[in-house]
N, C-alpha and C positions, 0 to 999 in steps of 0.2 A: 408151203413160200412165206416168207419176209421182203416186203420189198419195199423203201423209204428213200425219201431222198434227201440227203442229209448234204450242206454243200463241205466242198472239200476240207477250208480251212476249220470247221468244225468236228472233224473224223474221228481225230486223235483223241475227244470228249465223251465218245457216245460207247455207249452199254447195251446190249442186248438182255434181258432178263424173257424168259423163258419160261412158263409158268403150268404146266397141267395140273389137274384138280379128278380125281375120280374117285366115284360115290359107289358103294354097294348097297346091301340092303342093312346092312353094320359098321360101315365107317367110313369117311370121306379119307383118302389122300392127298399127299398132294407135294410133288416130283418137280425140282426145276436144276436149271443154270446158267449159265451167263458169259458170256463172249465180251470178250473187252481187250482192253492192253496191257492189264494188269492181271491178267483171271491164268487159270492152266490150262486154256485154249487158247495162247496167244500167239501162236505159229500161226493158228488158222484164220488168228484175229489179222494179223499181216499180209497173210494170202487174199482176203476179200477186202482190203484197202486196197491192194496194186494191184488188181483187179476188178476194180468195182461195177462192171457193164456184165461182167461174168456171173454163171452157173455156178454156185461152189455147192458140194452135198460135202456132209461126213456124218460120224457117229460120233454120237455126245453121251457120257453118262451121266446121267442124271442124279440129281442128290436128294432125299428128304426126308 
């Protein structure tokens, strides 16, 4: 869960970058995705902005 208190006047300039690091005996792998106004998840981001006090669930493809 990600929770943050961002003033409504600043919400359009926020991006959320989620990164996961995986480590095994032989290598380290990093995957991430970006949520925000001008990203491939823009429609999901608009729902989060329109309903800021609700829980939002979604499946996101990680890029690594």
